[in-house]
C-alpha positions in Angstrom: 7.9 1.2 -15.8 11.3 2.2 -14.7 11.9 5.7 -13.3 15.6 5.4 -13.1 16.5 8.6 -14.8 18.6 11.6 -14.7 16.9 14.7 -16.1 17.5 18.4 -16.5 15.5 21.4 -17.8 13.1 23.3 -15.7 11.6 21.5 -12.8 8.1 21.6 -14.3 9.2 20.4 -17.7 11.5 17.6 -16.5 9.9 14.2 -17.0 11.0 10.7 -16.1 12.3 8.4 -18.8 10.1 5.5 -19.3 6.9 7.3 -18.6 4.8 4.9 -20.5 1.7 2.8 -20.1 2.3 -0.6 -18.6 1.8 -2.5 -21.8 3.5 -2.3 -25.2 2.3 0.8 -27.2 1.4 0.4 -30.9 2.1 4.0 -31.9 2.5 3.9 -35.7 2.6 0.7 -37.7 3.7 1.8 -41.1 4.5 -0.6 -43.9 8.1 -1.6 -44.4 10.3 0.7 -46.4 11.2 -2.1 -48.9 7.6 -2.3 -49.8 7.4 -6.0 -48.7 4.4 -5.4 -46.5 4.1 -6.1 -42.8 4.0 -3.7 -39.9 6.9 -1.4 -38.9 6.4 -1.1 -35.1 7.4 2.3 -33.5 7.1 1.4 -29.8 9.7 3.6 -28.2 8.3 5.8 -25.4 8.9 9.5 -25.8 12.4 10.7 -25.8 13.9 12.0 -22.6 13.7 15.7 -22.3 16.6 17.6 -20.7 18.9 14.6 -20.5 22.3 15.4 -19.0 25.6 13.5 -18.4 26.4 10.0 -19.3 28.3 11.0 -22.4 30.9 8.3 -22.0 28.3 5.6 -21.7 26.5 7.0 -24.9 29.8 6.7 -26.7 30.2 3.1 -25.6 26.8 2.3 -27.0 27.6 4.0 -30.2 30.7 1.8 -30.6 28.5 -1.3 -31.2 26.8 0.1 -34.2 27.9 -0.9 -37.7 28.6 1.4 -40.6 25.7 2.9 -42.4 26.2 0.6 -45.3 24.2 -2.2 -43.6 27.1 -4.3 -42.4 26.4 -6.7 -39.5 26.5 -5.3 -36.0 29.6 -5.6 -33.8 27.4 -7.3 -31.2 23.7 -8.1 -31.2 22.9 -7.7 -27.5 23.8 -4.8 -25.2 23.2 -5.1 -21.5 22.9 -1.9 -19.4 23.3 -3.0 -15.7 23.3 -1.0 -12.5 21.7 -0.3 -9.2 18.1 0.8 -8.8 17.7 4.5 -9.6 20.9 4.8 -11.6 19.3 5.9 -14.8 19.4 2.7 -16.9 16.1 3.3 -18.6 16.9 6.9 -19.2 20.2 6.1 -20.9 18.7 3.3 -23.0 15.8 5.5 -24.3 18.0 8.5 -25.0 20.4 6.4 -27.1 17.5 4.4 -28.8 16.0 7.7 -30.0 19.4 8.8 -31.3 20.0 5.7 -33.4 16.5 4.6 -34.4 16.9 5.7 -38.0 19.7 3.0 -38.3 16.9 0.4 -37.8 14.5 1.1 -40.6 12.3 -2.0 -39.9 11.1 -0.6 -36.6 11.6 -0.5 -32.8 10.1 -2.8 -30.3 9.9 -1.9 -26.6 8.6 -3.6 -23.5 8.9 -3.1 -19.7 9.5 -6.6 -18.4 8.9 -5.4 -14.8 11.4 -7.8 -13.4 11.7 -5.9 -10.1 8.1 -4.8 -9.6 6.5 -6.1 -6.4 4.0 -8.0 -8.5 4.4 -10.6 -11.2 7.0 -9.8 -13.9 6.1 -10.0 -17.6 6.9 -13.4 -18.9 8.7 -14.1 -22.1 5.5 -15.7 -23.4 3.5 -12.6 -22.8 6.1 -10.4 -24.3 6.2 -12.6 -27.4 2.5 -12.3 -27.7 2.7 -8.5 -27.7 5.7 -8.3 -30.1 4.1 -10.7 -32.6 0.9 -8.6 -32.5 2.9 -5.5 -33.1 4.6 -7.2 -36.1 1.2 -7.8 -37.6 0.4 -11.4 -36.6 -3.3 -11.7 -35.8 -4.2 -13.0 -32.3 -5.4 -16.4 -33.6 -2.2 -16.9 -35.5 0.1 -16.5 -32.4 1.1 -19.9 -31.1 0.3 -20.7 -27.5 3.5 -22.7 -27.1 6.3 -20.3 -26.1 8.9 -22.1 -28.2 6.7 -22.0 -31.3 6.0 -18.3 -30.6 9.7 -17.6 -30.3 10.5 -19.4 -33.5 7.8 -17.4 -35.4 9.2 -14.2 -33.9 12.7 -15.1 -35.1 11.4 -16.0 -38.5 9.6 -12.6 -38.9 12.8 -10.7 -37.9 15.2 -12.9 -39.9 15.8 -10.4 -42.7 14.9 -7.2 -40.8 16.9 -4.5 -39.0 15.0 -3.9 -35.8 15.9 -2.3 -32.5 14.5 -4.1 -29.5 14.5 -2.5 -26.0 13.9 -5.0 -23.1 13.6 -2.8 -20.0 13.8 -4.0 -16.4 14.7 -7.7 -17.0 15.3 -9.8 -13.9 16.4 -13.1 -15.5 18.0 -14.4 -18.6 14.8 -16.6 -19.1 12.8 -13.4 -19.6 15.2 -12.2 -22.3 16.5 -15.1 -24.3 13.2 -16.0 -26.1 13.0 -12.4 -27.3 16.4 -12.3 -29.0 15.9 -12.1 -32.7 18.8 -14.4 -33.7 20.3 -12.4 -36.6 23.2 -10.0 -36.9 21.3 -7.0 -38.2 18.9 -6.4 -35.3 20.1 -5.1 -31.9 18.6 -5.9 -28.5 19.2 -3.5 -25.6 18.5 -5.0 -22.2 18.4 -3.0 -18.9 18.6 -4.9 -15.6 19.8 -4.5 -12.0 21.5 -7.9 -12.3 24.5 -8.9 -14.2 22.7 -11.5 -16.3 26.0 -13.3 -16.9 24.4 -15.9 -19.1 23.7 -13.3 -21.8 27.4 -12.4 -21.9 28.6 -16.1 -21.8 26.2 -17.6 -24.3 24.9 -14.7 -26.3 28.0 -12.5 -26.5 26.3 -9.5 -24.8 28.2 -6.3 -24.3 27.8 -5.2 -20.7 27.8 -1.6 -19.7 27.6 -1.1 -15.9 26.0 2.2 -14.8 27.0 3.5 -11.4 26.1 6.6 -9.4 27.0 10.0 -10.8 30.3 11.6 -10.1 29.8 14.6 -7.7 30.2 17.3 -10.4 27.6 15.6 -12.6 25.2 15.1 -9.7 25.5 18.8 -8.9 24.9 19.6 -12.6 21.7 17.6 -12.5 20.5 19.4 -9.4 21.2 22.8 -11.0 19.5 21.7 -14.2 16.2 20.6 -12.6 16.0 23.7 -10.3 17.1 26.2 -13.0 14.6 29.2 -13.1 13.0 28.3 -9.8 15.7 29.2 -7.2 18.5 31.7 -6.9 21.9 30.4 -7.7 22.7 27.9 -4.9 26.1 27.4 -3.4 28.0 24.5 -5.1 29.3 23.2 -1.8 25.8 22.9 -0.4 24.5 21.3 -3.6 27.3 18.8 -3.3 26.2 18.0 0.3 22.6 17.5 -0.9 23.9 15.2 -3.7 25.8 13.2 -1.1 22.7 12.8 1.0 21.0 11.4 -2.1 23.9 8.9 -2.7 24.3 10.7 -6.1 21.6 8.4 -7.5 19.7 10.1 -10.3 16.3 9.0 -9.1 16.9 10.4 -5.6 18.5 13.5 -7.0 15.5 14.2 -9.2 13.1 14.0 -6.3 15.2 16.1 -4.0 15.7 18.7 -6.8 11.9 18.9 -7.3 11.4 19.5 -3.6 14.0 22.3 -3.8 12.3 23.8 -6.9 8.9 23.8 -5.3 10.2 25.6 -2.2 12.3 28.4 -3.8 12.3 30.5 -0.6 13.8 27.8 1.6 17.5 27.8 1.9 19.5 24.8 1.1 20.6 24.6 4.7 17.0 24.1 5.7 16.4 21.4 3.0 19.6 19.6 4.0 18.6 19.7 7.6 15.3 18.2 6.8 16.9 15.4 4.8 19.4 14.7 7.6 16.5 14.3 10.0 14.9 11.7 7.8 18.3 10.0 7.3 18.6 9.7 11.1 15.2 8.1 11.3 16.2 5.5 8.7 19.6 5.0 10.3 17.7 4.0 13.5 15.5 1.5 11.6 18.1 -0.1 9.3 21.3 -2.1 9.6 23.3 0.4 7.4 24.4 -2.4 5.0 22.6 -0.9 2.0 23.7 2.7 1.8 22.3 3.4 -1.6 18.9 1.8 -0.9 18.7 3.6 2.5 19.5 6.9 0.8 16.7 6.4 -1.7 14.2 5.4 1.1 15.4 8.5 3.0 14.5 10.7 0.1 11.2 9.0 -0.3 10.3 9.5 3.3 11.4 13.2 3.0 9.0 13.7 0.1 6.2 11.6 1.5 6.1 13.5 4.8 5.8 16.8 2.9 2.6 15.8 1.2 -0.8 17.1 2.4 -2.5 14.4 4.5 -5.1 13.5 1.9 -2.4 13.1 -0.8 -0.2 11.0 1.6 -3.2 8.7 2.3 -3.9 8.2 -1.4 -0.2 7.5 -2.0 -0.1 4.7 0.5 -3.5 3.3 -0.5 -2.2 3.0 -4.1 0.4 0.7 -2.7 -2.4 -1.8 -2.2 -3.3 -1.8 -5.9 -1.7 -4.9 -7.4 -1.7 -3.8 -11.0 1.1 -2.4 -13.1 -0.8 0.8 -13.7 -4.2 2.3 -12.7 -6.8 4.7 -13.9 -9.0 7.4 -12.3 -12.0 5.0 -11.8 -10.1 2.4 -9.9 -8.2 5.0 -7.8 -11.5 6.7 -6.9 -12.9 3.4 -5.6 -9.7 2.6 -3.7 -9.7 5.9 -2.0 -13.4 6.2 -1.5 -13.2 9.9 -2.6 -15.2 11.8 -5.3 -13.6 11.5 -8.7 -12.9 15.3 -8.9 -11.0 15.2 -5.6 -9.2 12.0 -6.6 -7.9 13.7 -9.7 -6.7 16.7 -7.7 -4.8 14.4 -5.3 -3.2 12.5 -8.2 -2.1 15.8 -9.7 -0.3 16.5 -6.3 1.5 13.2 -6.4 2.5 13.7 -10.0 3.7 17.2 -9.2 5.9 15.8 -6.4 7.4 13.3 -8.9 6.4 10.3 -6.8 3.8 9.1 -9.3 4.1 9.0 -13.1 1.2 10.0 -15.4 1.3 7.8 -18.5 -1.9 8.9 -20.3 -4.7 11.4 -19.6 -6.2 9.1 -17.0 -3.5 6.5 -16.4 -0.8 6.4 -13.7 2.0 4.2 -12.4 4.8 4.0 -9.9 8.5 3.4 -10.1 8.8 -0.1 -8.5 10.8 1.3 -5.6 8.1 3.9 -4.9 5.4 1.2 -5.1 7.3 -0.8 -2.5 7.6 2.2 -0.3 3.9 3.1 -0.7 3.0 -0.5 0.3 5.2 -0.3 3.3 3.6 2.9 4.4 0.1 1.4 4.0 1.1 -1.4 6.3 2.3 1.1 8.9 -0.1 4.0 8.6 -3.4 2.4 7.8 -5.3 0.1 10.1 -6.1 -3.5 9.0 -9.8 -2.5 8.8 -9.0 0.5 6.5 -6.7 -1.6 4.3 -9.4 -4.3 3.9 -12.1 -1.8 3.2 -10.0 -0.1 0.5 -9.1 -3.4 -1.1 -12.7 -4.5 -1.2 -13.8 -1.3 -2.8 -11.1 -1.8 -5.5 -12.1 -5.5 -6.0 -15.8 -4.4 -6.2 -15.0 -1.8 -8.8 -13.2 -4.2 -11.0 -15.9 -6.9 -10.5 -18.7 -4.6 -11.7 -16.7 -3.1 -14.4 -15.7 -6.5 -15.8 -19.3 -7.7 -15.6 -20.4 -4.7 -17.6 -17.7 -5.4 -20.2 -18.6 -9.1 -20.4 -22.2 -8.2 -21.4 -20.8 -6.7 -24.6 -17.8 -9.0 -25.2 -19.6 -12.4 -24.5 -23.4 -11.6 -24.5 -24.3 -15.3 -24.9 -22.9 -16.3 -21.5 -25.2 -16.7 -18.5 -24.4 -13.6 -16.4 -23.9 -13.8 -12.7 -26.4 -12.0 -10.5 -24.3 -9.5 -8.6 -25.2 -7.5 -5.5 -25.2 -3.6 -6.0 -21.7 -1.9 -5.9 -20.4 -0.9 -2.5 -20.8 2.7 -1.4 -18.4 4.9 -3.2 -17.9 2.4 -6.0 -19.0 3.8 -9.4 -18.1 1.3 -12.2 -17.8 2.6 -15.8 -20.8 2.3 -18.1 -20.0 0.9 -21.6 -22.1 2.1 -24.4 -20.9 -0.3 -27.1 -18.6 -3.3 -27.8 -15.6 -1.1 -28.7 -15.7 0.7 -25.3 -15.9 -2.6 -23.5 -13.0 -4.1 -25.4 -10.8 -1.0 -25.0 -11.3 -1.2 -21.2 -10.5 -4.9 -21.1 -7.4 -4.5 -23.2 -6.2 -1.6 -21.0 -6.9 -3.5 -17.7 -6.2 -7.2 -18.6 -2.7 -7.1 -17.1 -4.3 -6.2 -13.8 -6.8 -9.1 -13.6 -4.5 -11.9 -12.5 -2.7 -9.8 -9.8 -6.0 -8.6 -8.6 -7.4 -12.2 -8.2 -4.2 -13.2 -6.4 -4.6 -10.3 -4.0 -8.2 -11.3 -3.3 -7.0 -14.8 -2.5 -4.1 -13.5 -0.3 -6.6 -11.3 1.6 -8.9 -14.3 2.1 -11.6 -12.5 0.1 -12.9 -15.7 -1.5 -16.1 -14.2 -2.7 -14.2 -11.7 -4.9 -11.7 -14.3 -5.9 -14.3 -16.6 -7.5 -16.6 -13.9 -8.8 -13.7 -12.1 -10.6 -12.4 -15.4 -12.0 -15.9 -16.2 -13.4 -16.7 -12.8 -14.8 -13.3 -12.4 -16.3 -13.7 -15.5 -18.4 -16.3 -13.5 -20.4 -14.5 -10.2 -20.1 -11.1 -11.4 -21.5 -9.4 -9.0 -23.9 -9.2 -10.4 -27.4 -5.4 -10.1 -27.3 -5.2 -11.9 -23.9 -3.8 -15.4 -23.7 -5.7 -18.2 -22.1 -2.7 -19.1 -19.8 -3.3 -16.3 -17.4 -7.0 -17.1 -17.1 -6.3 -20.7 -16.3 -4.3 -19.6 -13.3 -7.1 -17.2 -12.3 -9.6 -20.0 -12.8 -7.7 -22.3 -10.5 -7.7 -19.7 -7.8 -11.4 -19.2 -8.4 -12.2 -22.9 -8.0 -10.2 -23.1 -4.7 -12.1 -20.0 -3.4 -15.6 -21.2 -4.5 -15.0 -24.6 -2.9 -14.0 -23.0 0.4 -17.3 -21.1 0.2 -19.2 -24.3 -0.6 -20.9 -22.7 -3.7 -21.5 -25.7 -5.9 -23.1 -23.8 -8.8 -20.2 -21.4 -9.0 -17.8 -24.4 -8.9 -19.5 -26.1 -11.8 -19.4 -22.9 -13.9 -15.7 -22.4 -13.3 -14.9 -26.1 -13.9 -16.6 -25.9 -17.3 -14.6 -22.7 -18.1 -11.4 -24.4 -17.1 -12.3 -27.3 -19.4 -12.8 -24.8 -22.3 -9.6 -23.1 -21.5 -7.6 -26.4 -21.6 -9.5 -27.3 -24.8 -8.1 -24.1 -26.4 -4.6 -25.3 -25.6 -5.4 -28.8 -27.0 -5.0 -30.3 -23.5 -7.8 -32.7 -24.0 -7.2 -34.9 -21.0 -7.3 -31.9 -18.6 -10.3 -30.5 -20.4 -12.2 -33.8 -20.1 -11.4 -34.1 -16.3 -12.8 -30.6 -15.7 -16.0 -31.2 -17.7 -16.6 -34.5 -16.0 -16.2 -32.9 -12.6 -18.6 -30.1 -13.6 -21.1 -32.7 -14.9 -21.1 -34.4 -11.5 -22.0 -31.1 -9.8 -24.7 -30.2 -12.3 -26.3 -33.6 -11.8 -26.2 -33.2 -8.0 -27.9 -29.9 -8.3 -30.5 -31.2 -10.8 -29.5 -28.4 -13.3 -30.4 -29.9 -16.6 -29.1 -27.0 -18.7 -25.7 -27.1 -17.0 -25.7 -30.9 -17.4 -26.4 -30.7 -21.1 -23.7 -28.0 -21.6 -21.1 -30.1 -19.8 -22.1 -33.1 -21.9 -21.9 -31.1 -25.1 -18.4 -29.9 -24.0 -17.4 -33.5 -23.2 -18.4 -34.4 -26.7 -16.1 -31.8 -28.1 -13.2 -33.3 -26.2 -13.9 -36.6 -28.0 -15.3 -38.4 -24.9 -17.4 -41.3 -26.3 -19.6 -41.7 -23.2 -21.0 -39.8 -20.3 -20.0 -40.6 -16.7 -22.7 -43.2 -16.1 -21.9 -45.2 -19.2 -24.8 -44.2 -21.5 -24.1 -43.0 -25.0 -23.3 -39.3 -25.1 -25.8 -38.7 -27.8 -28.6 -40.1 -25.6 -27.9 -37.5 -23.0 -27.4 -34.7 -25.4 -30.9 -35.4 -26.6 -32.1 -33.7 -23.3 -30.3 -30.4 -24.2 -32.5 -27.6 -22.8 -31.1 -25.0 -25.1 -33.9 -25.4 -27.7 -31.5 -26.3 -30.4 -29.5 -23.1 -29.9 -25.8 -23.4 -29.5 -24.9 -23.8 -25.8 -22.7 -20.8 -24.7 -22.1 -20.0 -28.3 -20.9 -23.5 -29.4 -22.6 -25.9 -31.7 -24.9 -28.4 -30.1 -24.1 -32.0 -31.1 -27.7 -33.3 -30.9 -30.2 -30.4 -31.3 -33.3 -32.4 -32.3 -34.7 -33.3 -28.9 -34.2 -30.1 -26.9 -37.3 -29.9 -24.8 -36.1 -29.9 -21.1 -36.6 -26.5 -19.5 -33.5 -24.9 -18.0 -33.0 -25.0 -14.3 -33.8 -21.8 -12.4 -30.9 -22.0 -9.9 -28.1 -19.5 -10.2 -24.9 -19.1 -8.3 -25.4 -16.7 -5.4 -22.6 -14.1 -5.1 
């Protein structure tokens, strides 16, 4: 989510453009106005309240629109480029809401997170979400990115749709999402120039800079209106200069001024100058705008109550794009009620965005700053303890969801949750799926964080459990990466049972992608482990899965059917799949289980 916005209105009512949940939102899928069926996605986040300035830029965007008679667009791609914090998302969303009626077949929006500290959203993932929003059922979405992109272009061929691709880092993220017709318009925001879009795709580039001083002062006045006496224009100009006239920094500084109405501007400016001196001593001075933003962050951070400041920096350890109350409570090790109070303090200081009643996220610059503060202000022991509580919460939550989503899978025996970790309790399938859908973008970054922290136990357990807790809309590609991490981790631990389970899951994942050779190799490796352990049930399941890959024989040369005759599943489908030879299922299952 980008928080690069310029806002006005009362300080308590001003919100950040782009305050959305980390995924794509399916707000209202009506049918198409021409009666041809299909969904009409309405995915734009809420309009920006109290938007000020940028009139010239809005007029430039208006110039690309065709007449209202449905004639083709002047250009089909608009790129809004500019420095971090300049208000690119704010401008794009304000304009999109103004012109959305010109695109009767809907609006698509996604935050590509190209500059987040974690992994950006890939074009493949974005296509999966867009195709779902356009009414394609999950089984009908191609796994191959080129095929998915072709289907996407086909669906949009005769439609007039507005597509907003926020926070793109590379042309490769964008190009597969271009609709390819002259009636739909794509608006891209990026900190880079993305010259390839202009050269090959004819994109119209609009470069957004810092605000002129009068507009920066107007923004400060707008945010503080009703909370402070009329401040001196010259002193507001000085405050704006200390913020490098960047809308993001201006908004944070203005909120600080609004919440301290009895402090003079001289005092506020002096405080900010002190922080600036601190950053000057630590930096080379080559990045004036970035240093100004970090100065404002430090100014705001140091004004927080100690508990809120601690939560802010611990949230920098959360690898996901967004987070909820439960995960935050585990991370902080505080009671849920107190955690919510501290989150409210951070939201009130405008250094955290609330995207839903219990969902929050950072601007990527603030996330980076929080992570930096965690490295400096938290001991290695405290950082590791907080990360383990977070990993433990997700592990037990995912295990609970898996019991509803894939009840036929053999569950892992887990140790009780760590102290202070209270995973959610799911009462039915729908609750479990809702949680998995909401959190699935966090799973892979979480497993990567476990591996980076050398928490191999959590890396393999999460990989295993998440196979069964996958969201129905999730693609298999991400889990294959997670499964590979899990196999490396479980081998380092020497846990052979866990290794065999993950190898079979990897084989099934490759099977879903029709990669039969890779699938066969995984199942053969799993079969070897099951036989070493004397686990006849695992052996039979691997043999069954090998049969599904088309392997004619088992590893020792015997006919596959002869070995499948020992299937211990009693003729029942192994892990929910059809058994090839159910007639001779008499061997009792092995009692061994992987030890977490």
